[in-house]
C-alpha atoms as an extended CHARMM CRD file, in Angstrom:
* protein
*
       236  EXT
         1         1  UNK       CA              0.0000000000        0.0000000000        0.0000000000  PROA      1               0.0000000000
         2         2  UNK       CA              1.0480000000        3.6400000000       -0.4860000000  PROA      2               0.0000000000
         3         3  UNK       CA              1.7860000000        5.8850000000        2.4790000000  PROA      3               0.0000000000
         4         4  UNK       CA              1.7980000000        9.6310000000        1.8300000000  PROA      4               0.0000000000
         5         5  UNK       CA              4.4580000000       12.0440000000        3.0930000000  PROA      5               0.0000000000
         6         6  UNK       CA              3.5640000000       15.7080000000        2.7270000000  PROA      6               0.0000000000
         7         7  UNK       CA              5.8400000000       18.7330000000        2.5240000000  PROA      7               0.0000000000
         8         8  UNK       CA              4.4850000000       22.2820000000        2.5160000000  PROA      8               0.0000000000
         9         9  UNK       CA              6.0370000000       24.5410000000       -0.1240000000  PROA      9               0.0000000000
        10        10  UNK       CA              5.4880000000       28.2540000000        0.6140000000  PROA      10              0.0000000000
        11        11  UNK       CA              5.2930000000       30.6400000000       -2.3140000000  PROA      11              0.0000000000
        12        12  UNK       CA              7.6580000000       33.5800000000       -2.7750000000  PROA      12              0.0000000000
        13        13  UNK       CA              6.2270000000       36.8430000000       -1.4490000000  PROA      13              0.0000000000
        14        14  UNK       CA              2.7470000000       35.3620000000       -1.3390000000  PROA      14              0.0000000000
        15        15  UNK       CA              0.4490000000       33.7770000000        1.2100000000  PROA      15              0.0000000000
        16        16  UNK       CA             -0.0380000000       30.7470000000       -1.0330000000  PROA      16              0.0000000000
        17        17  UNK       CA              1.3020000000       27.4140000000        0.2450000000  PROA      17              0.0000000000
        18        18  UNK       CA              1.3850000000       24.3640000000       -2.0180000000  PROA      18              0.0000000000
        19        19  UNK       CA              1.5100000000       20.7320000000       -1.0230000000  PROA      19              0.0000000000
        20        20  UNK       CA              4.2020000000       18.3640000000       -2.2710000000  PROA      20              0.0000000000
        21        21  UNK       CA              3.0270000000       14.7910000000       -1.6910000000  PROA      21              0.0000000000
        22        22  UNK       CA              5.5220000000       11.9310000000       -1.9560000000  PROA      22              0.0000000000
        23        23  UNK       CA              4.8140000000        8.2330000000       -1.5480000000  PROA      23              0.0000000000
        24        24  UNK       CA              6.4070000000        5.3480000000        0.2940000000  PROA      24              0.0000000000
        25        25  UNK       CA              5.4500000000        1.7050000000       -0.1780000000  PROA      25              0.0000000000
        26        26  UNK       CA              4.3960000000       -0.3190000000        2.8250000000  PROA      26              0.0000000000
        27        27  UNK       CA              3.3660000000       -3.9510000000        3.1420000000  PROA      27              0.0000000000
        28        28  UNK       CA             -0.2290000000       -4.4990000000        4.2070000000  PROA      28              0.0000000000
        29        29  UNK       CA              1.0610000000       -7.4210000000        6.2870000000  PROA      29              0.0000000000
        30        30  UNK       CA              4.5550000000       -6.5700000000        7.5230000000  PROA      30              0.0000000000
        31        31  UNK       CA              5.0920000000       -9.5410000000        9.7970000000  PROA      31              0.0000000000
        32        32  UNK       CA              3.9050000000      -13.1380000000        9.4340000000  PROA      32              0.0000000000
        33        33  UNK       CA              3.8060000000      -14.4570000000       12.9860000000  PROA      33              0.0000000000
        34        34  UNK       CA              3.0270000000      -18.0300000000       11.9120000000  PROA      34              0.0000000000
        35        35  UNK       CA              6.1100000000      -18.2650000000        9.6800000000  PROA      35              0.0000000000
        36        36  UNK       CA              8.2200000000      -16.7610000000       12.4360000000  PROA      36              0.0000000000
        37        37  UNK       CA              7.0100000000      -19.3900000000       14.8810000000  PROA      37              0.0000000000
        38        38  UNK       CA              7.7870000000      -22.0710000000       12.2970000000  PROA      38              0.0000000000
        39        39  UNK       CA             11.3830000000      -20.8930000000       12.2060000000  PROA      39              0.0000000000
        40        40  UNK       CA             11.1420000000      -19.2050000000        8.7770000000  PROA      40              0.0000000000
        41        41  UNK       CA             12.4700000000      -15.8950000000       10.0570000000  PROA      41              0.0000000000
        42        42  UNK       CA             13.3510000000      -14.3880000000        6.6850000000  PROA      42              0.0000000000
        43        43  UNK       CA             10.0220000000      -15.4000000000        5.1840000000  PROA      43              0.0000000000
        44        44  UNK       CA              8.2460000000      -13.8170000000        8.1420000000  PROA      44              0.0000000000
        45        45  UNK       CA              9.3080000000      -10.3570000000        6.9270000000  PROA      45              0.0000000000
        46        46  UNK       CA              9.4980000000      -11.1260000000        3.1940000000  PROA      46              0.0000000000
        47        47  UNK       CA              6.3390000000       -9.1600000000        2.3530000000  PROA      47              0.0000000000
        48        48  UNK       CA              7.7160000000       -6.1090000000        4.1340000000  PROA      48              0.0000000000
        49        49  UNK       CA             11.0500000000       -6.3000000000        2.3090000000  PROA      49              0.0000000000
        50        50  UNK       CA              9.4860000000       -6.8500000000       -1.1140000000  PROA      50              0.0000000000
        51        51  UNK       CA              7.0780000000       -3.9620000000       -0.6480000000  PROA      51              0.0000000000
        52        52  UNK       CA              9.7150000000       -1.5290000000        0.5490000000  PROA      52              0.0000000000
        53        53  UNK       CA             12.0270000000       -2.4670000000       -2.3300000000  PROA      53              0.0000000000
        54        54  UNK       CA              9.6330000000       -0.6820000000       -4.6700000000  PROA      54              0.0000000000
        55        55  UNK       CA             10.7500000000        2.7330000000       -3.4590000000  PROA      55              0.0000000000
        56        56  UNK       CA             14.1670000000        2.0430000000       -1.9290000000  PROA      56              0.0000000000
        57        57  UNK       CA             15.9790000000        3.4480000000       -5.0040000000  PROA      57              0.0000000000
        58        58  UNK       CA             14.4450000000        5.7330000000       -7.6130000000  PROA      58              0.0000000000
        59        59  UNK       CA             14.9290000000        4.4020000000      -11.1530000000  PROA      59              0.0000000000
        60        60  UNK       CA             16.5680000000        1.0670000000      -10.2730000000  PROA      60              0.0000000000
        61        61  UNK       CA             19.0170000000       -0.3540000000      -12.7930000000  PROA      61              0.0000000000
        62        62  UNK       CA             16.9230000000       -2.0440000000      -15.4820000000  PROA      62              0.0000000000
        63        63  UNK       CA             19.6830000000       -3.9310000000      -17.2810000000  PROA      63              0.0000000000
        64        64  UNK       CA             18.4370000000       -7.2080000000      -15.8100000000  PROA      64              0.0000000000
        65        65  UNK       CA             14.9080000000       -8.6550000000      -16.0850000000  PROA      65              0.0000000000
        66        66  UNK       CA             14.4840000000       -8.3450000000      -12.2960000000  PROA      66              0.0000000000
        67        67  UNK       CA             15.5680000000       -4.6980000000      -12.4010000000  PROA      67              0.0000000000
        68        68  UNK       CA             13.2510000000       -3.9480000000      -15.3020000000  PROA      68              0.0000000000
        69        69  UNK       CA             10.3400000000       -5.5650000000      -13.4800000000  PROA      69              0.0000000000
        70        70  UNK       CA             11.1060000000       -3.5830000000      -10.3300000000  PROA      70              0.0000000000
        71        71  UNK       CA             11.2110000000       -0.3520000000      -12.3210000000  PROA      71              0.0000000000
        72        72  UNK       CA              7.8220000000       -1.0910000000      -13.8760000000  PROA      72              0.0000000000
        73        73  UNK       CA              6.3840000000       -1.8540000000      -10.4480000000  PROA      73              0.0000000000
        74        74  UNK       CA              7.8410000000        1.3990000000       -9.1310000000  PROA      74              0.0000000000
        75        75  UNK       CA              6.4270000000        3.4670000000      -11.9680000000  PROA      75              0.0000000000
        76        76  UNK       CA              2.9890000000        1.9510000000      -11.5830000000  PROA      76              0.0000000000
        77        77  UNK       CA              3.0680000000        2.3100000000       -7.7960000000  PROA      77              0.0000000000
        78        78  UNK       CA              3.7420000000        6.0590000000       -7.8660000000  PROA      78              0.0000000000
        79        79  UNK       CA              1.3170000000        6.6790000000      -10.7250000000  PROA      79              0.0000000000
        80        80  UNK       CA             -1.5690000000        4.7070000000       -9.2450000000  PROA      80              0.0000000000
        81        81  UNK       CA             -1.1800000000        6.2240000000       -5.7790000000  PROA      81              0.0000000000
        82        82  UNK       CA             -1.1380000000        9.7350000000       -7.2170000000  PROA      82              0.0000000000
        83        83  UNK       CA             -4.1250000000        9.2740000000       -9.5320000000  PROA      83              0.0000000000
        84        84  UNK       CA             -6.2330000000        7.6460000000       -6.8230000000  PROA      84              0.0000000000
        85        85  UNK       CA             -5.3400000000       10.5440000000       -4.5220000000  PROA      85              0.0000000000
        86        86  UNK       CA             -6.3110000000       13.0930000000       -7.1740000000  PROA      86              0.0000000000
        87        87  UNK       CA             -9.6510000000       11.3620000000       -7.7560000000  PROA      87              0.0000000000
        88        88  UNK       CA            -10.3320000000       11.1600000000       -4.0180000000  PROA      88              0.0000000000
        89        89  UNK       CA             -9.8100000000       14.9360000000       -3.6800000000  PROA      89              0.0000000000
        90        90  UNK       CA            -11.9180000000       15.6350000000       -6.7570000000  PROA      90              0.0000000000
        91        91  UNK       CA            -14.8650000000       13.5520000000       -5.5650000000  PROA      91              0.0000000000
        92        92  UNK       CA            -14.6630000000       15.1210000000       -2.1050000000  PROA      92              0.0000000000
        93        93  UNK       CA            -15.1030000000       18.5850000000       -3.6600000000  PROA      93              0.0000000000
        94        94  UNK       CA            -17.2390000000       17.8940000000       -6.7380000000  PROA      94              0.0000000000
        95        95  UNK       CA            -18.8710000000       14.5330000000       -6.2110000000  PROA      95              0.0000000000
        96        96  UNK       CA            -19.4010000000       12.4760000000       -9.3580000000  PROA      96              0.0000000000
        97        97  UNK       CA            -19.7170000000       15.3570000000      -11.8060000000  PROA      97              0.0000000000
        98        98  UNK       CA            -17.0090000000       13.9950000000      -14.1030000000  PROA      98              0.0000000000
        99        99  UNK       CA            -17.6200000000       16.7210000000      -16.6660000000  PROA      99              0.0000000000
       100       100  UNK       CA            -15.6810000000       18.9730000000      -14.2870000000  PROA      100             0.0000000000
       101       101  UNK       CA            -12.6910000000       16.6420000000      -13.9970000000  PROA      101             0.0000000000
       102       102  UNK       CA            -10.7090000000       18.0490000000      -16.9760000000  PROA      102             0.0000000000
       103       103  UNK       CA            -11.4410000000       21.5750000000      -15.7440000000  PROA      103             0.0000000000
       104       104  UNK       CA            -10.1350000000       20.8940000000      -12.2540000000  PROA      104             0.0000000000
       105       105  UNK       CA             -7.3310000000       18.4060000000      -12.9290000000  PROA      105             0.0000000000
       106       106  UNK       CA             -4.2510000000       18.5780000000      -15.1410000000  PROA      106             0.0000000000
       107       107  UNK       CA             -1.5350000000       15.9240000000      -14.9980000000  PROA      107             0.0000000000
       108       108  UNK       CA              1.8820000000       16.7210000000      -16.4440000000  PROA      108             0.0000000000
       109       109  UNK       CA              3.9400000000       13.7270000000      -17.5810000000  PROA      109             0.0000000000
       110       110  UNK       CA              7.6650000000       14.3730000000      -17.8900000000  PROA      110             0.0000000000
       111       111  UNK       CA              9.4180000000       11.7950000000      -20.0690000000  PROA      111             0.0000000000
       112       112  UNK       CA              8.0370000000        8.2870000000      -20.3410000000  PROA      112             0.0000000000
       113       113  UNK       CA              8.4830000000        7.0840000000      -16.7490000000  PROA      113             0.0000000000
       114       114  UNK       CA              4.9290000000        7.9810000000      -15.6070000000  PROA      114             0.0000000000
       115       115  UNK       CA              3.1440000000        7.1320000000      -18.8590000000  PROA      115             0.0000000000
       116       116  UNK       CA              1.3360000000        4.1480000000      -17.3930000000  PROA      116             0.0000000000
       117       117  UNK       CA             -0.8260000000        6.9010000000      -15.8700000000  PROA      117             0.0000000000
       118       118  UNK       CA             -2.8940000000        7.0860000000      -19.0660000000  PROA      118             0.0000000000
       119       119  UNK       CA             -4.1520000000        3.4770000000      -19.0630000000  PROA      119             0.0000000000
       120       120  UNK       CA             -4.3960000000        3.6260000000      -15.2570000000  PROA      120             0.0000000000
       121       121  UNK       CA             -6.8130000000        6.5650000000      -15.3670000000  PROA      121             0.0000000000
       122       122  UNK       CA             -8.7970000000        4.8380000000      -18.1040000000  PROA      122             0.0000000000
       123       123  UNK       CA             -8.9180000000        1.6470000000      -16.0200000000  PROA      123             0.0000000000
       124       124  UNK       CA            -10.2080000000        3.4940000000      -12.9640000000  PROA      124             0.0000000000
       125       125  UNK       CA            -12.8280000000        5.4300000000      -14.9260000000  PROA      125             0.0000000000
       126       126  UNK       CA            -14.1290000000        2.3380000000      -16.7170000000  PROA      126             0.0000000000
       127       127  UNK       CA            -13.7150000000       -0.4610000000      -14.1710000000  PROA      127             0.0000000000
       128       128  UNK       CA            -14.4790000000        1.4010000000      -10.9480000000  PROA      128             0.0000000000
       129       129  UNK       CA            -16.7120000000        4.3150000000      -11.9900000000  PROA      129             0.0000000000
       130       130  UNK       CA            -18.3600000000        2.4400000000      -14.8870000000  PROA      130             0.0000000000
       131       131  UNK       CA            -17.7380000000        4.9330000000      -17.6760000000  PROA      131             0.0000000000
       132       132  UNK       CA            -17.8990000000        3.7690000000      -21.2700000000  PROA      132             0.0000000000
       133       133  UNK       CA            -14.7080000000        3.7780000000      -23.3270000000  PROA      133             0.0000000000
       134       134  UNK       CA            -15.7210000000        6.9550000000      -25.1640000000  PROA      134             0.0000000000
       135       135  UNK       CA            -16.5780000000        8.7530000000      -21.9260000000  PROA      135             0.0000000000
       136       136  UNK       CA            -13.3320000000        7.7090000000      -20.2290000000  PROA      136             0.0000000000
       137       137  UNK       CA            -11.2060000000        8.5800000000      -23.2680000000  PROA      137             0.0000000000
       138       138  UNK       CA            -12.8600000000       11.9970000000      -23.6090000000  PROA      138             0.0000000000
       139       139  UNK       CA            -11.9270000000       12.7660000000      -19.9910000000  PROA      139             0.0000000000
       140       140  UNK       CA             -8.4070000000       11.3320000000      -20.1820000000  PROA      140             0.0000000000
       141       141  UNK       CA             -7.2090000000       13.1910000000      -23.2830000000  PROA      141             0.0000000000
       142       142  UNK       CA             -8.2080000000       16.5010000000      -21.6730000000  PROA      142             0.0000000000
       143       143  UNK       CA             -6.2620000000       15.7770000000      -18.4680000000  PROA      143             0.0000000000
       144       144  UNK       CA             -2.7670000000       14.7130000000      -19.5760000000  PROA      144             0.0000000000
       145       145  UNK       CA              0.0480000000       16.8390000000      -20.9640000000  PROA      145             0.0000000000
       146       146  UNK       CA              3.4400000000       15.4480000000      -21.9390000000  PROA      146             0.0000000000
       147       147  UNK       CA              6.9610000000       16.7810000000      -22.3430000000  PROA      147             0.0000000000
       148       148  UNK       CA              9.9730000000       14.7960000000      -23.5110000000  PROA      148             0.0000000000
       149       149  UNK       CA             13.1290000000       16.3470000000      -22.0720000000  PROA      149             0.0000000000
       150       150  UNK       CA             15.9810000000       14.2090000000      -23.3150000000  PROA      150             0.0000000000
       151       151  UNK       CA             17.2380000000       11.9610000000      -26.0830000000  PROA      151             0.0000000000
       152       152  UNK       CA             18.6500000000        9.4320000000      -23.6380000000  PROA      152             0.0000000000
       153       153  UNK       CA             17.3800000000        5.8820000000      -24.2360000000  PROA      153             0.0000000000
       154       154  UNK       CA             16.0780000000        5.6560000000      -20.6700000000  PROA      154             0.0000000000
       155       155  UNK       CA             13.5810000000        8.4060000000      -21.5350000000  PROA      155             0.0000000000
       156       156  UNK       CA             12.2960000000        6.4580000000      -24.5590000000  PROA      156             0.0000000000
       157       157  UNK       CA             11.3110000000        3.3110000000      -22.7510000000  PROA      157             0.0000000000
       158       158  UNK       CA             10.3510000000        0.0780000000      -24.4640000000  PROA      158             0.0000000000
       159       159  UNK       CA              8.6920000000       -2.6000000000      -22.3460000000  PROA      159             0.0000000000
       160       160  UNK       CA              8.3740000000       -6.3010000000      -23.1260000000  PROA      160             0.0000000000
       161       161  UNK       CA              4.7480000000       -7.1120000000      -23.8220000000  PROA      161             0.0000000000
       162       162  UNK       CA              5.1170000000      -10.3630000000      -21.8420000000  PROA      162             0.0000000000
       163       163  UNK       CA              6.1270000000       -8.3840000000      -18.7460000000  PROA      163             0.0000000000
       164       164  UNK       CA              3.1360000000       -6.0780000000      -19.0090000000  PROA      164             0.0000000000
       165       165  UNK       CA              0.8840000000       -9.0670000000      -19.6090000000  PROA      165             0.0000000000
       166       166  UNK       CA              2.0610000000      -10.7690000000      -16.4120000000  PROA      166             0.0000000000
       167       167  UNK       CA              2.0890000000       -7.6900000000      -14.1620000000  PROA      167             0.0000000000
       168       168  UNK       CA             -0.5620000000       -5.3480000000      -15.6120000000  PROA      168             0.0000000000
       169       169  UNK       CA             -2.7860000000       -7.3980000000      -17.9630000000  PROA      169             0.0000000000
       170       170  UNK       CA             -5.7290000000       -4.9940000000      -17.7740000000  PROA      170             0.0000000000
       171       171  UNK       CA             -3.5180000000       -2.0590000000      -18.7090000000  PROA      171             0.0000000000
       172       172  UNK       CA             -2.1150000000       -3.9800000000      -21.6480000000  PROA      172             0.0000000000
       173       173  UNK       CA             -5.6610000000       -4.6570000000      -22.8740000000  PROA      173             0.0000000000
       174       174  UNK       CA             -6.3880000000       -0.9340000000      -22.6690000000  PROA      174             0.0000000000
       175       175  UNK       CA             -3.2110000000       -0.0400000000      -24.5700000000  PROA      175             0.0000000000
       176       176  UNK       CA             -4.1030000000       -2.5910000000      -27.2580000000  PROA      176             0.0000000000
       177       177  UNK       CA             -7.4590000000       -0.8530000000      -27.6470000000  PROA      177             0.0000000000
       178       178  UNK       CA             -5.8460000000        2.5940000000      -27.7850000000  PROA      178             0.0000000000
       179       179  UNK       CA             -3.5430000000        1.3350000000      -30.5140000000  PROA      179             0.0000000000
       180       180  UNK       CA             -6.3620000000       -0.3290000000      -32.4630000000  PROA      180             0.0000000000
       181       181  UNK       CA             -8.4790000000        2.8090000000      -32.5120000000  PROA      181             0.0000000000
       182       182  UNK       CA             -5.5060000000        4.9930000000      -33.3930000000  PROA      182             0.0000000000
       183       183  UNK       CA             -4.4740000000        2.7940000000      -36.3210000000  PROA      183             0.0000000000
       184       184  UNK       CA             -8.0640000000        2.7740000000      -37.5710000000  PROA      184             0.0000000000
       185       185  UNK       CA             -7.9380000000        6.5710000000      -37.6480000000  PROA      185             0.0000000000
       186       186  UNK       CA             -4.5670000000        6.5040000000      -39.4240000000  PROA      186             0.0000000000
       187       187  UNK       CA             -5.9580000000        4.0850000000      -42.0040000000  PROA      187             0.0000000000
       188       188  UNK       CA             -8.9960000000        6.3210000000      -42.4910000000  PROA      188             0.0000000000
       189       189  UNK       CA             -6.7900000000        9.3400000000      -43.1840000000  PROA      189             0.0000000000
       190       190  UNK       CA             -4.1000000000        7.4620000000      -45.1290000000  PROA      190             0.0000000000
       191       191  UNK       CA             -5.8630000000        4.4280000000      -46.6270000000  PROA      191             0.0000000000
       192       192  UNK       CA             -3.6270000000        1.5840000000      -47.6900000000  PROA      192             0.0000000000
       193       193  UNK       CA             -0.4170000000        3.0110000000      -46.1880000000  PROA      193             0.0000000000
       194       194  UNK       CA              0.6450000000       -0.1130000000      -44.3050000000  PROA      194             0.0000000000
       195       195  UNK       CA              4.1880000000        1.1550000000      -43.7440000000  PROA      195             0.0000000000
       196       196  UNK       CA              2.8790000000        4.2890000000      -42.0380000000  PROA      196             0.0000000000
       197       197  UNK       CA              0.6780000000        2.2200000000      -39.7310000000  PROA      197             0.0000000000
       198       198  UNK       CA              3.6640000000        0.0720000000      -38.8320000000  PROA      198             0.0000000000
       199       199  UNK       CA              5.8270000000        3.1110000000      -38.0360000000  PROA      199             0.0000000000
       200       200  UNK       CA              3.2840000000        4.9180000000      -35.8830000000  PROA      200             0.0000000000
       201       201  UNK       CA              2.0240000000        1.8570000000      -34.0050000000  PROA      201             0.0000000000
       202       202  UNK       CA              2.4830000000        1.8130000000      -30.2310000000  PROA      202             0.0000000000
       203       203  UNK       CA              3.9020000000       -1.7010000000      -30.5510000000  PROA      203             0.0000000000
       204       204  UNK       CA              6.9860000000       -3.1590000000      -32.1370000000  PROA      204             0.0000000000
       205       205  UNK       CA              7.6110000000       -6.9040000000      -32.1800000000  PROA      205             0.0000000000
       206       206  UNK       CA              6.9500000000       -8.0140000000      -28.5830000000  PROA      206             0.0000000000
       207       207  UNK       CA              7.6330000000       -4.4560000000      -27.3200000000  PROA      207             0.0000000000
       208       208  UNK       CA              5.3720000000       -1.6630000000      -26.0790000000  PROA      208             0.0000000000
       209       209  UNK       CA              6.7960000000        1.7760000000      -26.9540000000  PROA      209             0.0000000000
       210       210  UNK       CA              5.8900000000        4.0880000000      -24.0880000000  PROA      210             0.0000000000
       211       211  UNK       CA              6.9440000000        7.1940000000      -26.0090000000  PROA      211             0.0000000000
       212       212  UNK       CA              4.6980000000        6.5580000000      -29.0270000000  PROA      212             0.0000000000
       213       213  UNK       CA              1.2000000000        7.3530000000      -27.8780000000  PROA      213             0.0000000000
       214       214  UNK       CA              1.4750000000       10.8140000000      -26.3130000000  PROA      214             0.0000000000
       215       215  UNK       CA              0.6140000000       12.9000000000      -29.3880000000  PROA      215             0.0000000000
       216       216  UNK       CA             -2.9060000000       11.4300000000      -29.5300000000  PROA      216             0.0000000000
       217       217  UNK       CA             -3.3970000000       10.6320000000      -25.8200000000  PROA      217             0.0000000000
       218       218  UNK       CA             -2.8890000000       14.0890000000      -24.3170000000  PROA      218             0.0000000000
       219       219  UNK       CA             -4.0910000000       17.6510000000      -24.8140000000  PROA      219             0.0000000000
       220       220  UNK       CA             -0.5510000000       19.0430000000      -24.9930000000  PROA      220             0.0000000000
       221       221  UNK       CA              2.6230000000       17.4690000000      -26.3210000000  PROA      221             0.0000000000
       222       222  UNK       CA              6.1000000000       18.9410000000      -26.5460000000  PROA      222             0.0000000000
       223       223  UNK       CA              9.3430000000       17.1990000000      -27.3510000000  PROA      223             0.0000000000
       224       224  UNK       CA             12.9570000000       18.0560000000      -27.9410000000  PROA      224             0.0000000000
       225       225  UNK       CA             13.4050000000       14.8230000000      -29.8430000000  PROA      225             0.0000000000
       226       226  UNK       CA             11.5470000000       12.7020000000      -32.3390000000  PROA      226             0.0000000000
       227       227  UNK       CA             12.9040000000        9.1890000000      -32.9720000000  PROA      227             0.0000000000
       228       228  UNK       CA             14.3190000000        8.9340000000      -36.5210000000  PROA      228             0.0000000000
       229       229  UNK       CA             11.8270000000        6.3010000000      -37.6650000000  PROA      229             0.0000000000
       230       230  UNK       CA              8.9490000000        8.5940000000      -36.6420000000  PROA      230             0.0000000000
       231       231  UNK       CA             10.0870000000       11.7600000000      -38.4470000000  PROA      231             0.0000000000
       232       232  UNK       CA              8.7670000000       10.8100000000      -41.8630000000  PROA      232             0.0000000000
       233       233  UNK       CA              5.3690000000        9.9630000000      -40.4080000000  PROA      233             0.0000000000
       234       234  UNK       CA              5.2100000000       13.3070000000      -38.5810000000  PROA      234             0.0000000000
       235       235  UNK       CA              5.9340000000       15.2880000000      -41.7580000000  PROA      235             0.0000000000
       236       236  UNK       CA              2.9500000000       13.6780000000      -43.4090000000  PROA      236             0.0000000000
């Protein structure tokens, strides 16, 4: 579970004070007394250790499969905690008038690390608050803005589809649907251009390209870099 830590940030020469909320991961069951009594002392605190590993180090080394999985867990953990917190505050003040959500909430995504936020918001709107796809999408695209700050590979993340399928299967289903609808629109505007559809797809072979779906999934998009294989498509 996510535990919030708040820091007050006073404005300069103003009475305004903003809230910076950070998150720490905590196990819902930190100590297994039965395993301890059975002599399995390490296993007795295994849940606590595994949970706290999520936020021990920001951006863990992802050169190994275990490191990549931990980084994905970390990204989802921070994103989900933040979005659920935003929705809780919104519903406290405005109830279930979701037409106001894009007017009251803006989420800035810097580089690709928090991009799982887009399918996470869609999941919450559809699965918990029972919106249709069109309703949820209409809200989501008015909430997110994206900026790409660097050309470093770590900012242009590619995730194995198999990893997403095992850890976040619902989110993968949502991304598949985003991609399907987007490619239908591309085909409508550029009929028969199979190479263009291949180049602008969110997916490569067995890889999900986090950086590929911002231009059509957010209300504002700015980038200092466009991958070479995307430049031709953008000029069209």
